[in-house]
MIBA-685925 format. One record per residue (C-alpha): z, x, y; residue in one letter. Coordinates in steps of 0.001 Angstrom, whole numbers. Layout:
<recs>
<rec <Z, X, Y>, A>
...
</recs>
This chain:
<recs>
<rec <-78965, 84809, -9023>, X>
<rec <-75568, 85434, -10677>, X>
<rec <-75104, 82788, -13526>, X>
<rec <-72062, 81124, -15179>, X>
<rec <-72285, 79501, -18703>, X>
<rec <-70061, 76436, -18676>, X>
<rec <-69248, 74240, -22009>, X>
<rec <-69018, 70620, -21282>, X>
<rec <-67417, 68745, -23291>, X>
<rec <-67420, 64439, -22323>, X>
<rec <-65637, 63437, -24816>, X>
<rec <-64657, 59868, -25197>, X>
<rec <-63868, 57018, -22637>, X>
<rec <-64352, 57451, -19122>, X>
<rec <-63976, 61340, -20209>, X>
<rec <-68475, 61012, -20101>, X>
<rec <-68407, 59017, -16842>, X>
<rec <-65984, 61327, -14222>, X>
<rec <-67757, 63885, -16117>, X>
<rec <-71448, 62940, -15745>, X>
<rec <-69943, 62792, -11880>, X>
<rec <-68822, 66425, -11574>, X>
<rec <-71902, 67628, -13077>, X>
<rec <-73581, 65885, -10237>, X>
<rec <-71284, 67948, -7579>, X>
<rec <-71790, 70971, -9523>, X>
<rec <-75595, 71055, -9849>, X>
<rec <-75399, 70003, -6162>, X>
<rec <-73182, 72802, -4879>, X>
<rec <-74588, 75541, -6961>, X>
<rec <-77575, 76308, -4440>, X>
<rec <-75142, 75890, -1649>, X>
<rec <-73375, 78949, -2558>, X>
<rec <-76022, 81212, -4460>, X>
<rec <-74638, 80534, -7893>, X>
<rec <-76439, 78994, -11117>, X>
<rec <-74402, 77113, -12875>, X>
<rec <-75474, 76529, -16480>, X>
<rec <-73840, 73265, -17885>, X>
<rec <-74550, 72820, -21694>, X>
<rec <-72968, 69511, -23052>, X>
<rec <-71392, 69872, -26442>, X>
<rec <-70483, 66902, -28943>, X>
<rec <-66734, 66338, -29608>, X>
<rec <-63981, 63857, -29860>, X>
<rec <-62654, 60579, -31346>, X>
<rec <-65770, 58811, -31462>, X>
<rec <-67638, 61931, -32584>, X>
<rec <-64949, 61670, -35593>, X>
<rec <-65627, 58546, -35840>, X>
<rec <-69166, 59198, -36407>, X>
<rec <-69599, 62494, -38200>, X>
<rec <-66128, 63012, -39674>, X>
<rec <-65406, 65865, -37460>, X>
<rec <-63620, 65850, -33876>, X>
<rec <-64503, 69741, -32924>, X>
<rec <-67947, 70369, -34482>, X>
<rec <-67854, 74194, -34937>, X>
<rec <-71428, 74802, -33078>, X>
<rec <-69610, 73036, -30307>, X>
<rec <-66662, 75759, -30765>, X>
<rec <-68404, 78772, -30445>, X>
<rec <-70575, 77748, -27812>, X>
<rec <-66721, 76881, -25724>, X>
<rec <-66175, 81012, -27550>, X>
<rec <-69045, 82473, -25631>, X>
<rec <-68838, 80451, -22601>, X>
<rec <-67785, 81772, -18946>, X>
<rec <-65270, 78541, -19243>, X>
<rec <-64967, 74824, -20515>, X>
<rec <-65522, 71584, -18125>, X>
<rec <-64209, 69154, -20412>, X>
<rec <-63568, 65541, -19498>, X>
<rec <-61242, 63103, -21834>, X>
<rec <-60966, 62778, -25648>, X>
<rec <-58938, 60178, -27972>, X>
<rec <-59362, 57162, -28612>, X>
<rec <-56209, 54627, -29604>, X>
<rec <-58069, 53228, -32641>, X>
<rec <-59169, 56448, -34559>, X>
<rec <-56918, 58201, -35751>, X>
<rec <-56279, 61586, -38106>, X>
<rec <-54593, 61008, -42491>, X>
<rec <-51436, 61686, -40402>, X>
<rec <-51577, 58560, -38554>, X>
<rec <-52271, 60008, -35028>, X>
<rec <-54658, 60681, -32429>, X>
<rec <-57919, 62728, -32445>, X>
<rec <-57251, 65130, -29632>, X>
<rec <-59204, 68412, -30118>, X>
<rec <-58265, 69330, -26559>, X>
<rec <-54934, 70397, -28623>, X>
<rec <-57365, 72629, -31290>, X>
<rec <-59046, 74292, -28847>, X>
<rec <-55247, 75204, -26611>, X>
<rec <-54392, 77052, -29516>, X>
<rec <-57648, 78252, -31090>, X>
<rec <-57649, 80714, -27877>, X>
<rec <-54038, 80470, -26977>, X>
<rec <-54544, 79005, -23590>, X>
<rec <-50830, 79352, -22998>, X>
<rec <-50672, 78317, -19469>, X>
<rec <-51002, 74450, -18553>, X>
<rec <-51340, 74336, -14558>, X>
<rec <-50973, 71093, -12966>, X>
<rec <-51372, 71370, -9529>, X>
<rec <-50732, 68114, -7282>, X>
<rec <-50591, 67767, -3391>, X>
<rec <-50732, 64627, -1276>, X>
<rec <-53756, 63557, 506>, X>
<rec <-54944, 62501, 3658>, X>
<rec <-55773, 58682, 3436>, X>
<rec <-54505, 57744, 616>, X>
<rec <-50791, 56447, -40>, X>
<rec <-48453, 57294, -2198>, X>
<rec <-45872, 55374, -4111>, X>
<rec <-42465, 57157, -1928>, X>
<rec <-41512, 55495, 1316>, X>
<rec <-40317, 58713, 3106>, X>
<rec <-42391, 60341, 5660>, X>
<rec <-41873, 63666, 3673>, X>
<rec <-44067, 62712, 1153>, X>
<rec <-46946, 63801, 2741>, X>
<rec <-46171, 66856, 2504>, X>
<rec <-45927, 67366, -1433>, X>
<rec <-47526, 70418, -2729>, X>
<rec <-46549, 71498, -6260>, X>
<rec <-47967, 73048, -9435>, X>
<rec <-46680, 72954, -12614>, X>
<rec <-46936, 75482, -15334>, X>
<rec <-46067, 74325, -18857>, X>
<rec <-46023, 76543, -22044>, X>
<rec <-48785, 75270, -23903>, X>
<rec <-48719, 76963, -27268>, X>
<rec <-45022, 76274, -28510>, X>
<rec <-42203, 74460, -27860>, X>
<rec <-42256, 71207, -29660>, X>
<rec <-46156, 71059, -29579>, X>
<rec <-45613, 73446, -32417>, X>
<rec <-44995, 71448, -35024>, X>
<rec <-47990, 69318, -34544>, X>
<rec <-49229, 69182, -38116>, X>
<rec <-45847, 70955, -39495>, X>
<rec <-43903, 67947, -39635>, X>
<rec <-42471, 67441, -42727>, X>
<rec <-40251, 63640, -43638>, X>
<rec <-38352, 64182, -46707>, X>
<rec <-35147, 62734, -48515>, X>
<rec <-31635, 63269, -48317>, X>
<rec <-29748, 61210, -50329>, X>
<rec <-30578, 57503, -49487>, X>
<rec <-32258, 58750, -46192>, X>
<rec <-35791, 59165, -45463>, X>
<rec <-35599, 61572, -42453>, X>
<rec <-38419, 63280, -40398>, X>
<rec <-38201, 66772, -38822>, X>
<rec <-40418, 68692, -35846>, X>
<rec <-39413, 72086, -35115>, X>
<rec <-39532, 73413, -31639>, X>
<rec <-40468, 77090, -31409>, X>
<rec <-39462, 79234, -28303>, X>
<rec <-40369, 83206, -28706>, X>
<rec <-40095, 85938, -26435>, X>
<rec <-43845, 87020, -26376>, X>
<rec <-44523, 83008, -25647>, X>
<rec <-41948, 82738, -22740>, X>
<rec <-42287, 85791, -20753>, X>
<rec <-46262, 85598, -20404>, X>
<rec <-46095, 81820, -18988>, X>
<rec <-43293, 82808, -16731>, X>
<rec <-45288, 85970, -15504>, X>
<rec <-48135, 83611, -14604>, X>
<rec <-45513, 81055, -12862>, X>
<rec <-44355, 84576, -10919>, X>
<rec <-47794, 85468, -10318>, X>
<rec <-49078, 81960, -9347>, X>
<rec <-46241, 81938, -6643>, X>
<rec <-47064, 85300, -5287>, X>
<rec <-50738, 83906, -4632>, X>
<rec <-49332, 80915, -3240>, X>
<rec <-46456, 82945, -1041>, X>
<rec <-49504, 84850, 604>, X>
<rec <-51052, 81370, 1728>, X>
<rec <-47835, 80354, 3473>, X>
<rec <-46232, 78247, 558>, X>
<rec <-42701, 79200, 123>, X>
<rec <-42788, 81481, -2743>, X>
<rec <-40119, 80078, -5413>, X>
<rec <-40218, 79156, -9009>, X>
<rec <-37869, 76666, -10255>, X>
<rec <-36926, 76942, -14308>, X>
<rec <-36947, 73850, -15944>, X>
<rec <-35031, 73657, -19217>, X>
<rec <-32113, 72582, -21015>, X>
<rec <-29920, 75581, -21735>, X>
<rec <-26728, 73412, -21885>, X>
<rec <-27747, 71837, -25065>, X>
<rec <-30364, 74130, -26555>, X>
<rec <-30104, 77537, -28027>, X>
<rec <-33840, 77839, -28073>, X>
<rec <-33576, 76314, -24005>, X>
<rec <-30767, 79296, -23368>, X>
<rec <-32906, 81679, -24838>, X>
<rec <-35896, 80578, -22728>, X>
<rec <-33910, 80565, -19556>, X>
<rec <-32671, 83984, -20704>, X>
<rec <-36436, 85910, -20747>, X>
<rec <-37065, 83786, -17298>, X>
<rec <-34298, 85610, -15728>, X>
<rec <-35521, 88664, -17416>, X>
<rec <-38914, 88747, -15987>, X>
<rec <-37879, 87570, -12752>, X>
<rec <-36235, 91195, -12058>, X>
<rec <-40044, 91908, -11859>, X>
<rec <-41202, 89874, -8829>, X>
<rec <-38100, 90415, -6777>, X>
<rec <-40498, 88669, -3151>, X>
<rec <-40058, 85365, -5515>, X>
<rec <-37069, 83199, -5337>, X>
<rec <-35975, 81324, -8492>, X>
<rec <-33461, 78529, -9509>, X>
<rec <-32740, 76288, -12171>, X>
<rec <-32993, 72781, -13635>, X>
<rec <-32489, 71009, -16376>, X>
<rec <-35317, 68603, -17533>, X>
<rec <-32943, 65265, -16752>, X>
<rec <-32039, 66593, -13268>, X>
<rec <-35440, 67141, -12162>, X>
<rec <-37725, 64426, -13396>, X>
<rec <-34917, 62208, -11079>, X>
<rec <-35699, 65083, -7998>, X>
<rec <-39064, 64901, -8307>, X>
<rec <-38548, 61637, -7633>, X>
<rec <-36247, 62089, -4204>, X>
<rec <-37673, 65599, -3144>, X>
<rec <-40691, 66539, -4378>, X>
<rec <-41806, 68200, -1396>, X>
<rec <-39152, 70972, -2082>, X>
<rec <-40448, 72271, -5113>, X>
<rec <-43076, 75422, -5046>, X>
<rec <-43798, 76322, -8826>, X>
<rec <-42096, 74943, -11681>, X>
<rec <-42296, 76804, -15524>, X>
<rec <-41313, 74799, -18054>, X>
<rec <-41717, 74756, -22038>, X>
<rec <-44564, 72281, -23175>, X>
<rec <-43326, 68659, -24408>, X>
<rec <-40842, 69198, -21094>, X>
<rec <-44282, 70162, -19368>, X>
<rec <-46118, 66930, -20732>, X>
<rec <-43989, 64489, -19510>, X>
<rec <-43319, 65991, -15992>, X>
<rec <-47017, 66724, -15492>, X>
<rec <-47333, 62785, -15677>, X>
<rec <-44432, 62103, -13028>, X>
<rec <-45490, 64317, -10752>, X>
<rec <-49150, 62876, -10533>, X>
<rec <-47591, 59320, -9746>, X>
<rec <-45947, 61215, -6768>, X>
<rec <-49332, 60868, -5101>, X>
<rec <-50620, 57643, -6126>, X>
<rec <-51524, 58518, -10664>, X>
<rec <-54093, 59997, -12609>, X>
<rec <-56552, 59693, -10475>, X>
<rec <-55777, 62775, -8389>, X>
<rec <-54113, 64588, -10749>, X>
<rec <-56687, 68060, -11861>, X>
<rec <-55448, 70282, -14723>, X>
<rec <-56335, 74037, -16337>, X>
<rec <-55240, 75180, -19454>, X>
<rec <-55862, 78903, -19317>, X>
<rec <-55972, 82111, -21537>, X>
<rec <-55948, 85974, -21222>, X>
<rec <-59821, 85217, -22048>, X>
<rec <-60401, 81618, -22117>, X>
<rec <-59936, 78629, -19744>, X>
<rec <-60490, 74916, -20182>, X>
<rec <-60732, 72307, -17239>, X>
<rec <-59843, 68942, -17236>, X>
<rec <-58556, 65690, -15366>, X>
<rec <-55068, 64960, -16863>, X>
<rec <-55345, 61559, -17499>, X>
<rec <-57012, 60153, -20846>, X>
<rec <-59997, 58204, -22307>, X>
<rec <-58863, 55150, -20325>, X>
<rec <-61218, 52437, -23208>, X>
<rec <-60387, 49511, -21210>, X>
<rec <-62172, 50384, -17954>, X>
<rec <-64664, 52637, -20378>, X>
<rec <-68458, 52288, -19499>, X>
<rec <-67915, 49757, -16520>, X>
<rec <-68209, 52746, -13849>, X>
<rec <-64576, 51639, -12104>, X>
<rec <-63169, 55258, -12764>, X>
<rec <-61654, 57894, -10090>, X>
<rec <-63429, 60915, -10726>, X>
<rec <-61831, 62896, -8165>, X>
<rec <-59339, 64765, -10616>, X>
<rec <-62324, 65660, -12646>, X>
<rec <-63963, 67062, -9549>, X>
<rec <-60462, 69009, -8739>, X>
<rec <-60696, 70529, -12192>, X>
<rec <-63681, 71951, -11760>, X>
<rec <-62664, 73444, -8067>, X>
<rec <-60150, 74861, -10193>, X>
<rec <-62773, 76249, -12789>, X>
<rec <-64366, 77995, -9909>, X>
<rec <-61407, 79356, -8543>, X>
<rec <-60584, 80780, -11447>, X>
<rec <-63441, 82262, -12374>, X>
<rec <-63966, 83531, -9062>, X>
<rec <-60753, 85389, -9919>, X>
<rec <-61624, 86688, -13261>, X>
<rec <-65309, 88166, -11588>, X>
<rec <-64298, 88981, -8302>, X>
<rec <-66634, 86695, -6979>, X>
<rec <-65864, 85107, -3706>, X>
<rec <-68483, 82530, -3870>, X>
<rec <-67152, 80966, -6331>, X>
<rec <-63895, 80583, -4935>, X>
<rec <-66101, 79155, -1408>, X>
<rec <-67601, 76779, -3568>, X>
<rec <-64347, 75219, -5034>, X>
<rec <-62877, 75294, -842>, X>
<rec <-66175, 73290, -757>, X>
<rec <-65266, 70182, -3295>, X>
<rec <-61882, 70309, -1743>, X>
<rec <-62475, 69322, 1283>, X>
<rec <-65645, 66867, 763>, X>
<rec <-61886, 65034, -1525>, X>
<rec <-59964, 65612, 1534>, X>
<rec <-62658, 64143, 4328>, X>
<rec <-63965, 61792, 1972>, X>
<rec <-60210, 59987, 2034>, X>
<rec <-59275, 61380, 4983>, X>
<rec <-62365, 59284, 6738>, X>
<rec <-62085, 56225, 4819>, X>
<rec <-65638, 56550, 3229>, X>
<rec <-64306, 55621, -349>, X>
<rec <-61028, 54002, -1655>, X>
<rec <-60723, 53884, -5844>, X>
<rec <-59315, 51176, -7542>, X>
<rec <-56608, 52505, -8266>, X>
<rec <-55315, 53036, -4856>, X>
<rec <-55997, 49515, -4066>, X>
<rec <-59567, 49826, -2888>, X>
<rec <-63222, 48800, -4185>, X>
<rec <-64716, 52005, -5132>, X>
<rec <-66288, 52908, -8176>, X>
<rec <-67321, 56318, -9961>, X>
<rec <-70776, 56290, -7955>, X>
<rec <-69698, 55742, -4914>, X>
<rec <-66702, 58463, -4671>, X>
<rec <-69369, 60580, -5744>, X>
<rec <-71869, 59598, -3567>, X>
<rec <-68905, 60349, -488>, X>
<rec <-67656, 62959, -1676>, X>
<rec <-71338, 64712, -2077>, X>
<rec <-72607, 63845, 1125>, X>
<rec <-69531, 65783, 2509>, X>
<rec <-70437, 68867, 446>, X>
</recs>
């Protein structure tokens, strides 16, 4: 039986709970698709930093590097911070260490789950935000300076946009749009920038237009990030693939999650040319941690994204079958009213949703 080595980093807070739920689903799925999904848990996170003084131990880093893929829960605790006052968030260290330049945030509406939008067309939301994840304003992490200028104390963080970084994430977005076009989606990439104000963003747009020439079958358009925030609320069903800078993508990815009911339905992948990490887009939610209340659906869908990536990387259609099985089980759970998570006004906890999904796997 073909085997895949998955490094599992549950992390902190509800990350531990939703990771355990996803591991149950993957263990149940493994014999159904004839693949051995070897899931090995490794320590990391803010809690580990508090207890041991290190957030991402070297053995964990080496295991992640050797693994076929990384499945990640959630990390960070508000009261655990580094010397510079910022939170302990090892996922950023992994992102930069393994050059995971494409932050992929798919969002779709789910039959059986309410959305905050009244328009009936909100039932047809199906878009993907692709966020450049190694440059942009996040390049300033650990590089910011606070200095005295005359009688003022001033802080600076620098945005970095390179041709290489922009070109490769744009190519990723175009290839994704091609795949989605074959599946019946429009085949359009919307570039999101602030090219009317910043030189770096004007440069970003130039590179986007340059790369678009290599994908003549894909439609393109542009939007300033502030206008995009408005249009995503007013008419999200009109969009297919969005591509944007790191900070803009960080903000807009939370906004699009709200369009389908919240972070509990928001999976994500951080993908590079050799490595990939998959995680729910939500945080550690320490206020409900340990109570069994978290909605594990985003983690299930992140696991499905992982299987899809492995299927493409290894030419293994059985893994793609596994991804479809998880997605369909999640869909049927809500469509049939078998469970309704608390973030959607129901009473189903982590175990309830997990049980319902596994019954429909």
